[in-house]
C-alpha positions in Angstrom: -68.2 -9.9 37.8 -64.8 -8.3 36.9 -61.9 -8.6 39.3 -60.0 -5.8 37.5 -56.6 -5.8 36.0 -53.7 -7.8 37.6 -51.3 -5.7 39.6 -48.1 -4.6 37.9 -44.7 -4.7 39.4 -43.0 -1.3 39.4 -40.1 -1.0 36.9 -37.5 -0.6 39.6 -38.5 -3.9 41.2 -38.8 -5.9 38.1 -36.2 -8.7 37.6 -34.2 -8.5 34.4 -35.2 -11.4 32.1 -32.2 -12.0 29.8 -34.1 -14.6 27.8 -36.6 -11.9 26.7 -34.4 -8.8 26.5 -31.1 -10.1 25.2 -32.5 -11.7 22.0 -33.8 -8.2 21.1 -30.2 -6.9 21.2 -29.2 -9.7 19.0 -31.7 -8.6 16.4 -30.6 -5.0 16.8 -27.0 -5.9 16.3 -27.9 -7.9 13.2 -29.9 -5.1 11.8 -27.0 -2.6 12.3 -24.3 -4.7 10.6 -26.6 -5.8 7.9 -27.5 -2.2 7.1 -23.8 -1.3 6.9 -23.2 -4.2 4.5 -26.2 -3.1 2.5 -24.9 0.5 2.3 -21.6 -0.8 1.0 -23.4 -2.9 -1.6 -25.4 0.2 -2.7 -22.2 2.2 -3.0 -20.7 -0.6 -5.2 -23.9 -0.9 -7.3 -22.4 1.0 -10.3 -19.5 -1.4 -10.4 -21.9 -4.4 -10.2 -24.0 -3.0 -13.0 -20.9 -2.6 -15.2 -19.8 -6.2 -14.3 -23.2 -7.5 -15.4 -23.0 -5.6 -18.7 -19.5 -6.7 -19.6 -20.3 -10.3 -18.4 -17.7 -10.2 -15.7 -20.3 -11.4 -13.2 -20.7 -14.7 -15.0 -17.1 -15.6 -14.4 -18.0 -16.0 -10.8 -20.4 -18.8 -11.7 -18.8 -20.6 -14.7 -15.2 -21.0 -13.7 -12.3 -21.6 -16.1 -13.0 -23.1 -19.5 -11.8 -23.7 -23.0 -12.9 -21.8 -26.1 -12.7 -24.1 -29.1 -13.6 -21.4 -31.5 -10.9 -18.9 -30.4 -7.8 -20.8 -31.8 -5.4 -19.2 -34.2 -3.0 -16.3 -34.6 -4.2 -12.8 -34.1 -3.3 -9.7 -36.1 -2.7 -6.6 -33.9 -5.2 -3.8 -34.5 -3.5 -0.7 -35.7 -4.8 2.3 -33.7 -5.5 5.3 -35.9 -6.7 7.7 -33.2 -5.0 8.5 -29.9 -6.7 7.6 -26.6 -8.9 10.3 -25.3 -7.8 12.4 -22.3 -9.9 13.8 -19.5 -9.3 17.0 -17.5 -8.2 16.9 -13.9 -11.0 16.3 -11.4 -13.1 19.2 -10.1 -12.9 20.4 -6.5 -15.5 17.9 -5.2 -13.7 15.1 -6.9 -10.4 16.3 -5.4 -11.9 16.3 -1.9 -13.2 12.7 -2.4 -9.9 11.6 -3.8 -8.0 13.2 -0.8 -10.3 11.4 1.7 -9.8 8.2 -0.2 -6.0 8.7 0.0 -6.2 9.2 3.8 -7.8 5.8 4.2 -4.8 4.1 2.4 -2.4 5.2 5.1 -0.9 2.2 7.0 0.5 2.8 10.5 3.7 1.0 11.5 3.5 -2.6 12.8 -0.2 -2.9 12.0 -1.0 -4.8 8.7 -4.2 -2.6 8.3 -4.7 0.7 6.7 -6.8 3.6 8.2 -9.9 2.5 6.3 -9.7 -1.0 7.6 -9.0 0.2 11.2 -12.1 2.4 11.0 -14.2 -0.5 10.0 -12.9 -2.6 12.8 -13.3 0.1 15.5 -16.8 0.8 14.3 -17.7 -2.9 14.5 -16.2 -3.1 18.0 -18.2 -0.1 19.1 -21.4 -1.7 17.9 -20.6 -4.9 19.7 -19.7 -3.2 23.0 -22.8 -1.0 22.9 -25.1 -4.0 22.3 -23.4 -5.8 25.2 -23.3 -3.0 27.7 -26.4 -0.9 27.3 -29.1 -1.7 29.9 -27.5 -5.0 30.8 -26.7 -6.0 34.4 -23.6 -7.9 33.3 -22.2 -8.3 36.8 -25.2 -10.2 38.0 -26.4 -11.6 34.7 -23.7 -11.9 32.0 -26.0 -13.6 29.4 -26.0 -10.5 27.1 -22.4 -11.0 26.2 -23.1 -14.7 25.4 -26.1 -13.8 23.2 -23.9 -11.2 21.3 -21.2 -13.8 20.8 -23.9 -16.1 19.1 -25.1 -13.2 17.0 -21.7 -12.8 15.4 -21.7 -16.3 13.9 -23.1 -15.0 10.5 -20.5 -12.2 10.3 -17.6 -14.5 11.0 -18.7 -16.9 8.2 -19.9 -14.3 5.7 -16.4 -12.8 5.5 -14.6 -16.2 5.6 -15.8 -18.2 2.6 -14.0 -18.0 -0.7 -17.1 -18.2 -2.8 -19.0 -15.4 -1.1 -22.0 -13.6 -2.6 -20.7 -10.5 -0.8 -17.5 -10.5 -2.8 -19.6 -10.7 -6.0 -21.9 -7.8 -4.9 -19.1 -5.5 -3.7 -17.4 -5.7 -7.1 -13.9 -6.2 -8.4 -11.0 -6.4 -5.9 -13.2 -7.5 -3.0 -12.3 -11.2 -3.0 -12.2 -13.3 0.2 -8.5 -12.4 0.7 -9.4 -8.7 0.9 -12.4 -9.2 3.2 -10.7 -11.8 5.5 -9.6 -9.2 8.0 -13.2 -8.7 9.0 -13.5 -12.4 9.5 -10.4 -12.4 11.8 -11.4 -9.5 13.9 -15.1 -10.4 14.1 -14.0 -13.8 15.3 -11.8 -12.1 18.0 -14.7 -10.0 19.1 -16.9 -13.1 19.2 -14.3 -14.6 21.5 -14.4 -11.3 23.6 -18.1 -11.8 24.1 -17.5 -15.4 25.2 -14.8 -14.3 27.6 -17.0 -11.7 29.2 -19.9 -14.1 29.5 -17.8 -17.0 30.8 -15.6 -15.1 33.2 -18.5 -13.3 34.9 -20.5 -16.5 35.0 -17.6 -18.3 36.8 -17.2 -15.3 39.1 -20.9 -15.5 40.1 -20.7 -19.2 40.7 -17.7 -18.8 42.9 -19.3 -15.9 44.8 -22.5 -17.9 45.4 -20.7 -21.2 46.1 -22.3 -22.9 43.2 -20.7 -25.8 41.3 -19.0 -25.0 38.1 -19.0 -28.4 36.5 -21.6 -31.2 36.8 -24.8 -30.0 35.1 -25.1 -30.3 31.4 -25.4 -26.6 30.7 -22.3 -25.7 32.7 -20.2 -28.6 31.5 -21.1 -28.0 27.8 -20.5 -24.3 28.2 -17.0 -24.9 29.6 -16.3 -27.4 26.7 -17.5 -24.9 24.1 -15.3 -22.2 25.5 -12.3 -24.5 25.6 -12.8 -25.4 21.9 -13.1 -21.7 21.1 -9.9 -21.0 22.9 -8.1 -23.7 20.8 -9.4 -22.2 17.6 -8.3 -18.7 18.6 -4.8 -19.7 19.8 -4.1 -21.7 16.6 -5.4 -18.8 14.4 -2.8 -16.2 15.4 -0.4 -15.2 12.7 2.7 -17.0 14.0 0.7 -20.3 14.3 -0.7 -19.9 10.8 2.7 -19.2 9.3 4.4 -22.0 11.2 2.1 -24.7 10.0 -0.9 -23.7 7.9 -2.1 -27.3 7.5 -2.5 -27.8 11.2 -4.3 -24.4 11.5 -6.7 -25.4 8.7 -7.6 -28.8 10.2 -8.0 -27.3 13.7 -10.1 -24.5 12.3 -12.6 -26.8 10.4 -12.9 -29.5 13.0 -12.9 -27.0 15.8 -15.9 -25.2 14.6 -17.8 -28.4 14.1 -17.0 -29.3 17.7 -17.9 -25.8 18.8 -21.3 -25.8 17.1 -22.2 -29.1 18.7 -21.1 -28.2 22.2 -22.7 -24.7 22.0 -26.1 -26.3 21.0 -25.9 -28.5 24.1 -25.1 -25.4 26.1 -28.1 -23.4 25.1 -31.1 -23.8 22.8 -30.8 -20.2 21.8 -27.7 -21.1 19.7 -29.5 -23.2 17.0 -31.0 -20.3 15.0 -27.6 -18.7 14.7 -26.0 -21.9 13.4 -28.1 -22.2 10.3 -26.8 -19.0 8.4 -23.1 -20.1 8.8 -24.0 -23.6 7.6 -25.8 -22.1 4.5 -22.9 -19.9 3.7 -20.4 -22.7 4.0 -22.7 -25.0 2.0 -22.9 -22.4 -0.8 -19.1 -22.2 -0.8 -18.7 -26.0 -1.1 -21.3 -26.1 -3.9 -19.6 -23.4 -5.9 -16.3 -25.1 -5.6 -17.8 -28.3 -6.9 -19.1 -26.4 -10.0 -15.8 -24.7 -10.5 -13.4 -27.6 -10.1 -11.4 -28.4 -13.3 -9.1 -31.3 -13.9 -6.6 -30.5 -16.7 -3.5 -31.8 -18.4 -0.5 -29.5 -17.7 3.3 -29.3 -17.9 5.8 -28.2 -15.3 9.2 -26.8 -15.9 11.9 -26.1 -13.3 13.5 -22.8 -14.4 16.0 -23.2 -11.5 16.0 -24.6 -8.0 13.8 -21.7 -6.8 11.0 -21.5 -9.5 8.7 -23.9 -11.2 6.5 -22.8 -14.1 3.2 -24.6 -14.6 1.5 -24.3 -18.0 -2.1 -25.4 -18.5 -2.7 -25.0 -22.3 -6.4 -26.0 -22.5 -7.7 -22.9 -20.7 -8.8 -19.8 -22.6 -11.4 -17.9 -20.5 -13.1 -17.7 -17.2 -10.6 -15.5 -15.3 -9.3 -12.0 -15.3 -5.8 -10.6 -14.9 -4.7 -10.5 -11.3 -6.8 -13.5 -10.2 -5.5 -16.7 -8.6 -6.4 -20.3 -8.5 -6.0 -23.0 -5.8 -3.9 -25.6 -7.6 -3.6 -29.3 -6.8 -0.8 -31.1 -8.7 -1.1 -34.9 -8.8 2.5 -36.0 -8.1 4.4 -38.0 -5.5 1.5 -38.6 -3.2 0.7 -34.9 -2.8 -2.8 -35.2 -4.3 -4.5 -33.7 -1.2 -2.5 -30.5 -1.0 -3.9 -27.4 -2.6 -2.0 -24.1 -2.9 -3.0 -20.6 -4.2 -1.0 -19.4 -7.2 -1.5 -16.2 -9.2 -2.2 -16.5 -12.9 0.5 -14.6 -14.7 -1.2 -14.4 -18.1 -4.4 -12.7 -19.3 -7.2 -14.7 -21.0 -6.4 -16.0 -24.5 -8.2 -13.4 -26.5 -6.3 -10.6 -24.7 -2.9 -12.1 -23.9 0.2 -11.1 -25.7 2.2 -14.1 -24.4 3.1 -16.6 -27.1 2.4 -19.6 -24.8 -1.4 -20.3 -24.8 -3.5 -21.0 -21.7 -2.8 -20.5 -18.0 0.7 -19.9 -16.7 1.5 -20.2 -13.0 4.7 -19.6 -11.1 5.5 -21.5 -7.9 8.4 -20.1 -6.0 10.1 -22.5 -3.6 9.0 -21.4 -0.2 7.7 -24.5 1.6 7.5 -28.2 1.6 5.0 -28.5 -1.3 6.7 -26.0 -3.7 10.1 -27.6 -2.9 8.8 -31.1 -3.5 7.3 -29.9 -6.8 10.6 -28.4 -7.9 12.6 -31.5 -7.0 10.0 -33.7 -8.7 10.2 -31.7 -11.9 14.0 -31.6 -11.9 14.3 -35.3 -11.3 11.8 -36.1 -14.0 13.5 -33.8 -16.5 16.9 -35.4 -15.8 15.4 -38.9 -16.3 13.7 -38.1 -19.5 16.4 -35.8 -21.0 18.4 -38.5 -22.8 15.3 -40.1 -24.2 14.0 -36.7 -25.4 17.3 -35.8 -27.1 17.3 -39.2 -28.9 13.8 -38.5 -30.2 14.6 -34.9 -31.0 12.1 -33.5 -28.5 12.5 -30.7 -25.9 12.8 -32.4 -22.6 12.3 -29.5 -20.2 8.6 -29.9 -19.7 7.2 -32.7 -17.5 3.6 -33.7 -18.1 1.3 -33.8 -15.1 -2.4 -33.6 -14.2 -3.7 -30.8 -12.1 -7.0 -29.7 -10.4 -8.0 -26.1 -10.5 -10.3 -24.4 -8.0 -11.2 -20.8 -8.8 -10.5 -18.2 -10.0 -10.5 -16.0 -6.9 -9.6 -12.4 -6.1 -8.8 -9.8 -8.7 -7.7 -6.2 -9.1 -9.9 -3.4 -7.8 -8.2 -0.9 -10.1 -9.1 -0.8 -13.8 -5.7 0.3 -15.3 -7.4 1.3 -18.5 -8.9 4.3 -16.8 -5.5 5.8 -16.1 -3.0 7.3 -18.5 0.0 6.5 -16.3 0.4 3.1 -14.7 3.0 1.8 -12.1 3.3 -1.9 -11.6 5.6 -2.7 -8.7 6.5 -6.2 -7.5 8.9 -7.9 -5.1 10.3 -11.4 -5.9 7.7 -13.8 -7.1 5.0 -11.2 -6.6 5.7 -10.4 -10.3 3.2 -13.1 -11.2 0.5 -10.6 -10.2 1.9 -7.6 -12.0 2.9 -9.5 -15.1 -0.7 -10.6 -15.5 -1.9 -7.1 -15.2 0.8 -5.9 -17.7 -0.3 -8.6 -20.2 -3.9 -7.6 -19.8 -3.5 -3.8 -20.3 -1.1 -4.2 -23.2 -3.4 -6.7 -24.8 -6.4 -4.5 -24.4 -4.6 -1.5 -25.9 -2.6 -3.2 -28.6 -4.3 -6.5 -29.5 -7.9 -5.4 -29.1 -7.5 -1.8 -30.0 -8.8 -0.2 -26.7 -12.3 -1.7 -26.9 -13.5 0.1 -23.7 -11.9 3.4 -24.4 -8.7 2.5 -22.5 -6.6 5.7 -21.9 -3.3 4.1 -20.9 -0.2 5.7 -22.5 2.7 5.1 -20.2 3.5 2.0 -18.0 6.4 1.6 -15.6 7.0 -2.0 -14.6 9.3 -2.3 -11.6 10.6 -5.6 -10.3 12.8 -6.0 -7.2 14.7 -9.3 -7.0 17.7 -10.7 -5.1 19.8 -12.1 -7.9 20.2 -12.0 -11.7 19.1 -15.6 -12.0 15.6 -14.6 -11.0 15.2 -12.6 -14.2 15.0 -15.9 -16.1 11.9 -16.8 -14.2 9.6 -14.6 -16.3 11.9 -13.2 -19.0 10.1 -14.9 -21.9 6.8 -13.5 -20.8 8.2 -10.0 -20.4 9.8 -10.1 -23.8 6.6 -11.1 -25.5 4.6 -8.3 -23.8 7.2 -5.6 -24.3 7.6 -6.5 -28.0 3.8 -6.4 -28.5 3.6 -3.0 -26.7 6.4 -1.3 -28.6 4.4 0.3 -31.4 1.7 2.0 -29.3 2.5 2.0 -25.6 5.4 3.5 -23.7 6.3 0.5 -21.5 9.5 0.6 -19.5 10.8 -2.3 -17.4 13.1 -1.6 -14.4 14.7 -4.6 -12.7 16.2 -3.8 -9.3 18.8 -6.4 -8.2 19.6 -6.2 -4.4 22.3 -8.9 -4.2 25.9 -7.8 -4.8 26.8 -10.8 -7.0 28.3 -11.2 -10.4 25.8 -10.6 -13.2 25.0 -13.5 -15.4 23.7 -13.1 -18.9 20.8 -10.7 -18.7 17.9 -11.6 -21.1 17.4 -8.9 -23.8 14.1 -7.5 -22.6 13.2 -4.5 -24.8 13.2 -1.1 -23.2 14.5 -2.4 -19.9 17.1 -1.4 -17.3 18.8 -3.5 -14.7 19.7 -1.4 -11.6 22.0 -2.4 -8.7 20.1 -1.0 -5.7 17.2 -1.5 -3.4 14.5 0.7 -4.7 12.5 3.3 -2.7 8.9 3.1 -3.8 8.3 6.7 -3.1 11.1 7.7 -5.5 9.9 5.3 -8.2 6.4 6.8 -7.9 7.7 10.3 -7.8 9.7 9.7 -11.0 6.5 8.6 -12.8 4.8 11.9 -11.9 7.8 14.1 -12.0 7.1 17.8 -12.9 9.2 17.4 -16.0 6.4 15.3 -17.5 3.5 17.7 -16.9 2.1 17.1 -20.3 1.3 13.6 -19.3 -0.4 14.4 -16.0 -4.1 14.9 -15.5 -5.1 11.5 -16.8 -4.7 9.8 -13.5 -2.2 7.4 -12.0 -3.0 3.7 -11.4 -0.7 1.8 -9.0 -0.7 -1.9 -8.4 1.8 -3.5 -5.9 2.5 -7.1 -4.9 5.1 -8.1 -2.4 5.8 -8.5 1.3 4.1 -6.6 4.1 6.9 -4.0 4.3 6.5 -3.2 0.6 2.7 -3.0 0.9 3.0 -0.5 3.8 5.6 1.6 2.0 3.5 1.7 -1.2 0.3 2.5 0.6 1.8 5.4 2.5 3.5 6.8 -0.6 0.3 6.7 -2.6 -1.6 8.3 0.3 0.9 11.2 0.4 0.7 11.6 -3.3 -3.1 11.5 -3.3 -3.3 14.1 -0.5 -1.0 16.5 -2.3 -1.8 16.0 -6.0 -5.0 14.0 -6.4 -6.8 16.7 -8.2 -3.8 17.8 -10.3 -3.1 14.2 -11.4 -6.7 13.4 -12.2 -7.0 10.8 -9.5 -4.8 8.1 -8.0 -5.9 4.4 -7.8 -4.1 1.8 -5.7 -4.4 -2.0 -5.4 -2.1 -4.1 -3.2 -1.6 -7.8 -2.9 0.3 -9.3 0.0 2.8 -11.9 -1.2 5.5 -12.8 1.2 7.7 -14.9 -1.1 
């Protein structure tokens, strides 16, 4: 005999079950951000396809290597036909270019452009919606805690150096370009933890419940305390003051946080595995890409040390950097990022083979390397002179990790190119200059490169700094002379007596602090109309103030003249020394 269906509680009298409802919002949040990432990957699919075709993708897997079959002296290819030109973009292309230029605008104070700010605000809106909608936070703040857990994969996806996302998004989307998402998603994860923890403590105080004592409460407070330490040591002043302490606290802190949060709630475990998998992939790729090589170091002066690694011919692209470990004076455990200032062997116009790195004295490690090189040079100088050898180079062993990063702008697609650097940021722009000149002159424009005119601008504090990279610049400008219009402008900002300036072909030394907007305007001046319409590619490397000035100048130019110029491309690299 049937007793009928059980009675149902009216919706207005049902108690909110956070352990049933809140995981649904975790899944919704994950579906939303994963869809956004998927859309970005689809947008970048043409770049990925081209990377697979030209074998650039495989560089991500193989790392730096030596080509034993590529030795010898090259003969420059004599170009018989001029590079092709393309007309200015149509109206739709102009509109797209203008919108793209707007996203480059960088407001004062903030180190983010409009495009990045939009991404952050959109992410914050998604987080807040998933926390607030249909959630009785005042009485049951678990939703905020669940959303904090759901952000673990985002925080780690945009943090690791060897990220599949960087590969899928295409050139110029290395970890250093995506790291702002890691930082802000971490802050919003902390926001969720603050909402959850503060409301939970308020409820316990209001209901006269003990805050400490039970495992769930104690482990929750411990996890929140660890997260506070991670956040406080991650702010920019703390990172700049002592990066080593920040790094150690970051790694050990997240290990402690994962352990304590798993004690706090069993719902944390599923969200721990994706970060562990991402971090494990990063470590595995580093093991495959580590290289131990013989190298030489040269102290150009007391501010710059040049590292040459001859037995490296391929596995990187211009504009990429490596994390370098030099085995000297007990510093074997320190690794520092340095930009490769030479193109791969088959492309490079620089007479010195292999990888060339420049380490500007800016901290303890670079200063110690410079002092070590200087001392070793002085000790060996007499012996080398007696044996008739050059005693400026000191042999060392190094470990390479990389390459990472890269340039998002293919300079070969633009007829006019501006490379602008401040200080030792020239390591980035010299590598790009070496690459585009080599592709046009040495390889004979194999991919239809259209570059005709290159302005290389370098802002330095003293004349002595010219000697840092003068040999490389002379090699490149001499190679470019027959085919490309390459002009080098060196801006010296210090009012000091000029030393002997190296004879770099087609170069000018100017005594002033340059205004980026003026330099860019001179490149596209109306007096050169016959050279417009083929696009303008701009690459900048320097301190934050220079990056902001350059981004805003290119944004203005793109909004006014993007269609007339045939498009404007910009890539920036932040380099504070």
